[in-house]
N, C-alpha and C positions, 0 to 999 in steps of 0.2 A: 716650218712644220713643227708642231709641239712634240717634244721628246716624250717617249714612253716612261712611265714610272714616276716615282717621287724622289727628289734629290735629298740626300742625307746631309744635314747641317753639322751634326755632332754625335759623338758616341760616348756614353758614360763609362768612366774608368772602372775596370773590373767587371763590366757587364758581359752578358752573353754575346752581344754584338761585337765587343772588342775581342773576345776569345775567338770569334769566327772571322776575325780580321776584316770586318766591315769598317769602312773609313769615311770621313767627310768627303763629299764629291761622288760617292757611289750613288746608284739609283736603285730603289726597291721596285722590282717589276711585278712579281707575283708572290702570293702566299697560298700554299697548297693548290697551286695551279689556277688561282683566281686573281683577276686584277682587283686592285684596291681603289675604291672611289674616293674615300675620305677617311678622316681620323676614326670614325665610328666603325667603318668596315675593318680598318686595321686592328683596332683593339679587340673587336669581336673575333677576328681571324686568329690572332696570336694567343688568345686565351685557350690554349690546348697543350697537351703534353708532348705531341710530336708535330713538328712543322717541316715543311719543305719550302724553302725561300729561294727565289731567284733574284740575284743581285747583278747589276751591270756596272762594271768598272769604268773609270774615265776613258780608258783605251778601247771601250766597246766590248771588251771580253765579258762574258756572262758566267757567273758562278751559280751552281746549284748547291745549296747548303741544307743539310739535314740536321735538325735540332731536336734534342730531347731535353725537356725541362719540366718543372712543376707547373701545374695547370695555369696559375695566374701570374707566373714570373714574367716581368717585363724584359724586353730584349735590350733596352737601353739605347734606343735610337731616337735622335731628335731630328725632325724634318724641317726643311727651310720654310715651308708653309705650315703654320700651326694646325690648320684644318685639313692639310694635305689636299687642298682644293681652294679655288678662289672664293673670297667672301661674297655673298649675294647682297647687292645693293637694294635699297628700298624703292618700290615702284609707286609709292604714294606721294601726295603733295599736301600733307596735313596743314590745316589752317593754323596750327599752333607749333609747327616744327621749329625747334630752336636753331637747327643748322641753317635754315633759310633766313634766320635773323642774325647771322654772323656778319661782321664787317668784311670788306674785301681785304686782301693782302695777308691773310693768315696762312699758316702752313697748310699744304694741300690735304693732308690726312684729316684735318678737322672738318672738311667739307664732305667727307664720304659718309653716306647714310647706309648703315647696315640694317638688314632685316632678315637675319639668318638664324634659323632654329637651332643650329649647332652652337652658335654663340650664346643662345639663351641657356642651353644646358651647361656649357663650359664656363661662361663668364657671368651669367645672370642677366644678360641683356633682355630687353622686352621686345617682342615681335608682334606684328599685326595679323599674321596668318595669311595676308593677301599674297605673299610670295611663295606659299607652299602648295604644291600639287598634292593630289591624293596619294601619289607614290611617296612623297615626302612624309606625309602623315603616317603612312603605313610603316615607313622606316623608323619613325619615332616610337611607334607602338612595338615594332619587332625588337628594337634594341632596348625598349623600356627606359627611354630617356626621361628622367624626372629630376627636378621639376622643370616644366616649361613655363616661362613667364610671358604673359600675353597682354599686350596693350589693347584693352577693350574699348574704353572711352564711352561707349553707349551700346545698348542692345537694340536700340531702334535702328533697324537696317537702313532705312532711308536717310536718317540723320548721320549714321556712320559713313555712308557713301559721301555725304556732303562734307563731313569733317576731315575725312582722309582724301577727299577729291579723287576717289577711285570707285568706279561703278560696280566693282566686284567686292567691295569692302563689307557689304551687308551679308552676302552669301558666305564669306569667309568665317562668320561666326558659327556656322553649322559644324565647323571642324572642332569646336570646343566640345560638342556633344559626342563626336567620335572619340576624342581623347578621353572624355569622361567615361564612356562605355568600356574603354580599354583599361581603365584604372590608372591612367597617367596623372601624376600629381601636377597641379597647376597653381600659379599665382596670377592674379589679375591686377591691372593698373588702369586708373581712370584719370586722365589729364582733364581737369575741369576748366571749362571756358565759361565766363560769365554770360548769362542769357542765351546759352547755346545748349549745353548738356547738363545744366544744374537743375535745381528745383525738382519738379515732378519727373523730369527725364532721369535725373540721378536716382531718385527713389525707385523708379521702375527698373533701372539697370541693376541696382543692388538686389532687388527682389528676384529678377530673372537669373542673376548669377548665383544666388543662394540655392537654386535648384541643383547646382553642381557640387554642393557640399557632400561628402568630405574631400573629393578629389581636387576640387578648387578650394584650396585651403585658406586663402586670404585674398583680399582685394584692397588696394590702397587708393586713396584719393589725394592727388597732388594738384596744386594750383598751376595754371599755365604761367610759364616764364615769358616775360615780354621785354625785349631789348629795345633800344632806340632805333634799330635798323629794320623797320617794318614798312619801308616804302614799297608800294605795289602789292602789299599783302592785306588780307582782310582785317578790318579794324576789330580789335578786341580790347575790352576794358579790363583793368586790373581789379582784383578783389580788395575792397576796403574792409575796415573792422566790422561794420554791420553785416557785410556779406559773409565774412568768416564766421560770425556768430550763427548765422542762419544755416550755413553748411554744417557746422558742428552740431547744431541742434538736430538736424535731420539724421546725421550719422549716428549720433548717440541714441536717438529713438530707434533706429534700425538695429543697432547693436543690442539693445535691451530685448527686442523681439526675437532676434536670431539666437541670442544666448539662451533664452527660455526654450526655444524650439530645437536647437541643434547642439547647445552646449559650447558654442564658440561665438565670439563677437564678429568674426569674419571680415567686416568692413572697418578699415582703419584710416584715420586722417594723418597726413604727414605733419611733422612738427610745426611747419610754417603756419598752418591754420591756427594753432593754439597761440603762437607768439603774436600773430597779427590780431587775433581776437582779444588778446590780453588775458587769456585764461591759463590756469595752472596746467602743466604737462601731466598727463595721466600716469598712474603708478605702473610699475613694471609688469604686474600680472595682467593688466589690460592689453598688453601687446602680445601676449600668448606666444612667447618664445622669440620675439623680434624677427619674424619671418621676412620682413621687408625693411630691415634697418638700413640697407644700402640705398634704399629709395627714400631715405629721410623720414622713416616712420619709426619713432622711438629712439632716435639717435641721441636726443637731448636727455631723455630719461636715463638711458644707459650710461651716458657720461656723468650725470649727476649722482647716480647710485654708485658707480665705480669710484668717483671722487670721494663720496661720503665714507665708503668702506675703507679706503686707504687713509683718508684724513683722520678717521677715528683711531687708527693704529699708530699714529705718530704723536710725539709730545711737543714738538716745537722747541725753539731756542731764541737767543737774542742776536743771531748773526746779522751782519749789516751788509746790505747790497741793494742795488738799484737795477731794474730791468723794465722791459716794455713788451707788450703783446698786441699784435694787430689781427683783426678778424673782420668778417663782414658785418654789415649793419644789423642783420637779423640776430646773430649770435652775441653781439657785443653786450647787451644787458645781462645775459646769462654769465658771460665771462667776468663781467665786473662783480657780480654777486659772488662768484667763486673766489675771485681774488680777495674780496673783503674777508671771506672766511679764512683764507690762508693767513691774512694779516692778524687774525685773532690769535694764531699760534706763533707767528713770526712777525712781531710788530715792527721790527727794524728793516724789513724788506719793503722797499718802495717799488710799487708796481703801477705802471701807466698802461691803461687799456685804450687802444686807438681803434675806433670804428672806421673802416675804410669805405668811402662812397665809391660805388662802381661807376666811374665816369666812362670807362671803356665801352661797356655794354649799355649803360644807362642806369639811373638811380633806382629803377624798379627791380633791378637784379640785386638782391641783398644777401645771397648765400656766400659763404667764404670760398667755396670751391670754384667760383667763377671770378674771383679777383685776379687782377693782372699785376705783373711786376711794375709796370709803368705807374699805375695808380698808387701802389704801395710806396714807391720811391718818391713820387711827386708830393703825396700828402704827408709823408713822414720826414721829408727833407727839412732840416733845421729844428726838428722837434727833439725834446729830451728823451733819449732812448735808453740811457743807463748802460750797464755793462754788456747787455746783449738784447736782441729782439727775438721774440718767439713768434713763429709762424706755424699755422696748422698744416699737416701733411696733405690735406685734401687740395691744396693749391697746386701740387706737383703732378706732372705726368708720371704714370706708373714706372717706378724703378729709376727715375731720372730726377735731377735737381733743376728742372725747367718748368716754368709756368706757362699758362695758355698763350701768352703773347711772345713766347720764346726768350723771355728774360730769365736768366739763370739766378740761382741763389747767390752765386759769387758776384753777379752784377749788382744785386741789391746790397750785398755786403760792402762792395767797393764804393757805391754811390752814397750810402748812408754812413760809411765809416764806422761800422759796428759789427760785432759778431752776430751771426744768425743761428738760431737753434730751431730745427724743425721738430715739431712734437706730434706724436700719434694721437688719434682721436679717442683716447680713453682717459679716465680720471687720474689713474696712477701716473701715467706718463706726463700729464699736465702738471701735477704737483711736483714731480721730480724735476721737470724742466724749470720750474720757478725756484725750487729750494736748493737743488744741487749746485 
């Protein structure tokens, strides 16, 4: 039988919880006489000046604690479950789902599909709304959780049911109107599939979503990612250069219309479209605050501008060194251009940029964040790497020095017999990693 309450994992030193002798292993039972469902219930409940908290000790003894504090003071409790509840898995079977395209034998956590509105608020994950009841929507509105990031894909209800392989997927779009009416800030995402939701369908989707401005503050369009592991999945074609040009032409036309009407471009293409089309990356102002940079929208422009700002502040010198940098096929030309600029101020630094072909997932996967340690080691073995090899931090699992295929940074270091430097995804960090 499931135990009552929420287990305490840790207590912050010097916090109210430590002062009240709350310890790891205790369980939080009630706050002000009410059971706590999840992390949002908890934070809402403890935002008060007077609390009555019931704690159960490991020996089953229960303590009633009275706490007086400032209104928004945190208690300093870390729970074993970040959500204080189990994460909700996805009920859809999307035709473009990347997780369905993973090879067998990877770590179990990679195969879990989340579709949890709480993670949308806490971590920026995108949700389809098919997993949310009316009560869930009401809780989002009650707690004023913003922004909520929504995977829309299309506003054609019949087509959305087909794309998500869920007969309720079309009706789930009605929840956007309810969130809009309540003033909840939203961002939208469209995963574009060739000859499915592009062309006229895309134009209609953009037009329909624009009706939710300003609470729907931005919508991104990203190309479907296709690995080589698509056996028994619906056939989808990749977007070629001519396709990318057509997609961008449509998006730019809608941007111009929306900017005149609403003062916002609203709809944004991910960087991959511009690189595939061979077009220049838009200027920073076009991204209107980089609302979806974590979704690959404006990441290249941000990097280039940060690079230029820091680059213009340094004078350069004649230091002598040799190093290498590895990245995905998509970003490699950009990295090469930036390294050429560094050489203009540091002519004696020899920099080798190595584009890594994604053999693990297939060559159509070109982003750096999906490279594996095995591909890096295989393709760089015996190459001239210099004093050290630079790798982007997007390769790593959050907070750990481990790549998607469980190869560690130390594994790469030992195999290639060279120092590894992990660089953050900003221009200053990139220059310092090369020059320092």
